C-alpha positions in Angstrom: 72.8 122.3 101.2 76.1 123.6 102.5 75.2 126.0 103.9 77.6 128.6 105.5 76.6 130.8 108.7 78.9 133.7 109.8 78.7 136.2 112.6 81.0 138.6 114.5 82.4 136.9 117.4 80.4 138.2 120.4 77.4 136.7 122.1 74.4 138.9 121.3 75.9 138.3 117.5 76.3 134.7 117.6 73.1 133.3 119.3 71.0 134.5 116.6 72.2 132.2 114.2 72.6 129.1 116.0 69.0 127.9 116.2 68.6 127.8 112.1 72.1 126.4 112.2 71.4 123.7 114.8 67.6 122.7 112.6 69.9 122.9 109.4 72.1 119.7 110.9 69.4 118.1 112.5 67.5 118.3 108.8 70.7 116.5 107.3 72.2 119.8 105.6 76.2 120.6 106.1 76.4 123.5 108.3 79.7 125.5 109.2 79.5 128.8 111.3 82.4 131.1 110.6 83.3 133.2 113.4 86.2 135.0 115.7 88.2 132.7 117.7 87.4 134.0 121.0 83.5 132.0 120.7 84.9 129.3 118.4 85.2 126.8 121.6 81.6 128.1 122.5 80.1 127.3 119.0 81.6 124.0 119.2 80.2 123.2 122.9 76.8 124.2 121.0 77.1 121.5 118.7 78.4 123.6 115.7 81.5 122.8 113.1 83.2 126.6 113.9 85.9 128.0 112.3 88.0 131.1 113.3 87.9 133.9 111.0 89.0 138.0 111.3 89.7 138.6 114.3 89.2 138.0 118.0 86.1 140.6 119.7 88.6 142.8 121.8 91.4 142.6 118.8 88.9 144.5 116.5 87.4 146.7 119.0 91.3 148.1 120.0 91.8 148.5 116.2 88.9 150.4 115.6 89.5 152.7 118.7 93.2 153.3 117.2 92.5 154.0 113.9 89.1 155.9 114.6 89.1 157.5 117.9 85.9 158.9 119.3 82.2 158.1 119.5 82.1 156.9 115.9 84.9 153.9 116.6 81.8 151.2 117.0 80.9 151.9 113.7 84.2 150.6 111.9 84.8 147.4 113.9 81.7 145.8 111.8 82.6 147.6 108.4 86.5 148.5 107.2 88.3 146.8 111.0 85.8 143.4 110.4 85.1 142.5 107.0 88.6 142.6 105.0 89.6 140.4 107.4 87.3 137.8 108.0 86.4 137.9 104.4 89.9 136.6 103.7 89.9 133.5 105.9 86.3 132.8 104.7 87.5 132.6 101.0 90.4 130.1 102.1 87.4 128.0 104.1 85.2 127.9 101.1 87.7 127.3 98.2 86.9 123.7 97.9 83.5 123.7 99.9 81.5 126.4 98.1 78.3 127.0 100.3 75.0 126.6 98.5 73.4 129.2 100.9 75.3 131.9 103.6 73.5 133.1 106.2 74.8 136.0 108.0 73.6 138.1 111.2 72.5 141.6 110.7 75.5 143.2 111.7 78.2 140.5 109.8 78.6 142.2 106.6 81.6 139.8 105.3 79.2 137.1 104.7 77.0 138.9 102.2 80.3 140.1 100.1 81.2 136.3 100.2 78.0 135.1 99.0 78.1 137.4 95.9 81.8 136.3 95.5 81.1 132.7 95.4 77.6 132.8 93.6 75.5 131.5 96.9 72.3 132.5 97.8 72.3 135.0 100.7 70.1 134.9 103.5 70.1 138.0 106.8 69.3 136.9 109.7 68.3 139.9 111.9 68.4 140.5 115.6 65.4 140.4 118.0 65.0 144.9 117.4 64.1 147.4 115.0 65.3 147.4 111.8 68.2 150.2 111.9 67.3 153.4 111.4 68.5 155.1 107.9 71.5 157.2 109.3 73.0 154.0 110.4 72.2 151.9 107.5 73.5 154.9 104.9 76.8 154.8 107.3 77.2 151.1 106.8 76.5 151.5 102.8 79.3 153.9 102.9 82.3 152.0 104.4 81.5 148.9 103.0 81.6 150.9 99.7 85.3 150.6 99.1 86.0 147.2 100.3 83.3 145.7 97.5 85.2 147.9 95.4 88.1 146.1 96.1 87.1 142.3 95.9 84.0 142.8 93.6 84.8 145.9 91.1 81.5 147.7 89.6 79.2 145.9 92.5 77.3 147.8 94.2 77.4 147.1 98.4 74.8 145.2 100.0 74.6 145.0 104.1 71.5 142.3 103.3 71.4 139.3 101.4 67.7 138.1 99.4 65.7 137.4 102.1 66.0 139.2 105.5 64.6 137.5 108.6 62.5 139.5 110.7 63.2 138.2 114.4 61.9 141.6 115.8 58.7 141.6 117.7 56.2 142.7 115.6 55.0 145.7 117.7 57.9 146.7 118.2 59.2 147.0 114.4 59.6 150.6 112.8 59.1 151.6 109.4 62.9 151.7 108.2 61.7 147.6 107.5 60.1 148.9 104.5 63.5 150.1 103.1 64.8 147.0 103.8 61.8 145.1 102.0 62.7 147.2 98.9 66.4 145.3 98.6 65.1 142.0 100.0 61.8 139.7 100.7 61.1 140.0 104.5 59.8 137.3 106.6 58.8 137.6 109.8 60.4 135.1 112.2 60.1 134.0 115.6 62.8 135.4 117.7 65.6 132.5 119.2 65.7 132.3 122.7 69.3 130.5 122.7 71.8 131.6 124.7 74.5 128.8 125.0 75.1 125.4 125.8 73.0 123.9 128.6 74.4 124.8 131.6 74.1 123.8 135.4 71.5 125.6 137.3 73.3 127.9 140.2 72.4 126.9 143.5 71.0 130.1 144.8 68.3 129.8 142.4 66.7 126.4 144.1 65.4 128.4 146.9 66.0 131.9 145.6 63.5 134.7 147.5 61.4 136.4 145.3 60.3 139.0 144.6 63.4 138.8 142.6 65.2 140.7 139.8 67.4 140.3 137.2 70.5 142.7 136.3 72.7 142.3 133.2 74.3 145.0 130.9 75.7 141.9 128.8 79.4 141.0 127.7 80.8 143.7 126.2 82.8 146.0 128.5 81.5 149.7 126.9 78.2 148.8 128.2 78.8 146.9 131.3 80.7 149.1 133.9 81.0 148.2 137.3 80.3 151.3 138.3 76.7 151.4 136.9 76.7 147.4 138.0 77.3 148.7 141.6 74.5 151.7 141.1 71.6 149.7 140.1 72.7 146.2 142.7 72.6 149.6 145.1 68.8 151.2 143.9 67.0 147.6 143.9 68.8 145.6 146.6 66.3 147.5 148.8 62.9 146.8 146.6 63.8 143.0 146.1 63.6 140.0 148.0 66.8 138.6 145.6 68.7 140.6 143.1 70.8 138.3 140.7 73.6 140.5 138.8 75.8 139.1 136.4 78.9 141.0 136.0 80.0 139.7 132.3 83.5 141.7 130.9 84.4 142.7 134.5 85.7 140.3 137.5 83.1 139.7 140.0 85.2 141.3 142.8 85.4 145.0 140.5 81.6 145.2 142.0 82.0 146.4 145.8 80.9 144.6 148.7 77.2 143.4 148.2 74.4 142.8 150.7 73.7 139.2 151.5 70.1 139.5 149.1 72.5 140.2 145.8 74.0 137.4 144.1 76.9 138.4 141.7 78.2 135.8 138.7 80.1 136.4 136.0 77.3 134.9 133.9 74.2 132.9 133.8 71.9 131.7 130.7 68.6 133.1 130.7 67.2 129.9 129.9 68.2 129.2 133.5 67.2 132.3 135.3 64.1 134.0 133.8 61.6 131.9 134.8 62.8 132.4 138.4 62.9 136.2 138.4 60.3 139.1 138.4 61.9 141.9 136.7 64.4 142.4 134.3 67.3 145.1 134.0 69.4 145.5 131.1 71.3 147.7 128.8 68.6 147.0 125.9 70.5 144.2 124.2 68.4 142.2 122.0 68.4 138.6 124.0 67.8 140.1 127.2 65.0 142.2 125.7 63.4 139.2 123.8 64.3 137.4 127.1 61.7 139.1 129.2 59.2 139.6 126.7 59.1 135.5 126.0 58.7 135.2 130.1 56.0 137.5 130.2 58.4 140.1 132.3 58.3 143.7 132.7 61.8 145.3 131.6 63.6 148.5 132.5 66.4 149.8 130.6 69.3 151.5 130.2 70.6 151.3 126.8 74.4 151.7 126.0 75.5 153.9 122.6 74.8 151.1 120.4 71.7 151.9 117.8 70.0 148.7 118.1 70.0 149.4 121.7 68.6 152.9 121.3 66.1 151.6 119.2 65.0 148.6 120.7 64.7 150.6 124.0 62.5 152.9 123.0 60.0 150.4 121.1 59.4 148.4 124.3 58.7 151.7 126.2 56.2 153.5 123.6 54.6 149.3 123.5 54.1 149.7 127.4 56.2 147.0 128.0 59.2 148.4 130.2 60.2 151.9 130.9 63.5 153.2 129.2 65.8 155.6 131.6 68.3 158.3 129.7 71.6 158.8 130.6 70.4 161.8 132.8 67.9 159.4 134.6 70.2 156.8 136.2 71.0 158.0 139.5 70.0 155.6 142.2 66.8 157.5 143.1 65.7 157.1 139.4 66.3 153.5 139.1 64.9 152.6 141.7 61.5 154.8 141.5 61.4 153.4 138.1 61.7 149.4 139.2 58.5 150.2 141.9 56.6 151.2 139.1 57.4 148.1 137.1 57.4 145.5 139.8 54.0 147.8 141.1 51.9 147.9 137.8 50.7 145.1 136.0 50.3 146.7 132.6 53.9 146.3 132.1 53.9 142.6 132.7 50.6 142.2 130.6 51.8 143.8 127.7 55.0 141.7 127.8 52.6 139.0 127.8 50.4 140.5 124.9 53.8 140.6 122.6 54.7 137.3 123.9 51.3 135.5 122.3 51.7 137.1 118.9 55.4 135.4 118.8 54.0 132.1 119.2 52.3 132.3 116.3 55.4 132.9 113.8 57.4 130.7 112.2 60.5 129.0 113.9 63.7 127.4 112.4 62.3 124.3 111.1 59.6 126.0 109.4 62.3 129.2 108.2 64.3 126.4 106.7 61.8 125.3 104.9 61.4 128.5 103.3 65.1 128.5 102.4 65.3 125.5 100.3 66.5 125.9 96.8 62.5 125.1 95.3 61.6 128.2 97.0 63.8 131.1 95.4 
């Protein structure tokens, strides 16, 4: 098969589609990836044949904030800003190379329209997060309507393909999935833990003092701020022998002076760090959350304004595998109290391990690929 995968150019969007892409390559299929120029080199380093389409992540964010100022600007990034630009480039890529199958991550909507225009089968790869609530889905459909009308007049806009690979851990899923199931065949799959090309092990991990906490607010500036990272580090440093903080989009020097037991690095692969820590603190991004669950770790969550972060934090909190702190509960004392509970009460890690056992029963990329062969449609 010719398989085209598409992802908005941010690690949290790209990484969910990579395991299936690599499985398809290993099975002998012809695979291409369409994403923004800022992550093309990274994707090629992962072993994929990647093509630059649309905007770089920062460009898309800047255009959305310029044209749609205010809290709703983030909604426009993935619809009327990204889709037309990415789709035009995808049409060029597929002029003489028409894909049999298009696999798009759940918030990359150009791939769905491309599949409809090229007559290709289409599959949605979800993040490891609950299905989007109905208001969010309705808002995206409204924004996509004029775009579909321009490129494919007379067709109703779609957000998902004919099949939907649900990578949300089952105990965290919400009833909103039922609405998606009306438009697509839902297949529960094991969430991927892919986090990029093989990375060297940081020197400080070789003799890391325990207990240790890992802090990440992702790689997007709107979620990861030096002020919040500093506040979290200050709250954790007195409790933990080691604290690892990833500065993400911020220069290391943007964080203030840190005590000797706090290690600040721009980025560290979770596959390298999670086996060496006892607590995860994050913005409830899908990658960090499923990483914590897969390693049986308690999780302290400070979700940003992203809808997937909000619903995922609520779901993990409800399942007893972590604690969610609202905006009004993020002072140093609040963070310290929550971290103490998570590290001293075993029930949180036990709940994470119980969810991990359920994930192990779900099909992985090779099994999922077999479910997408033409004979199964």
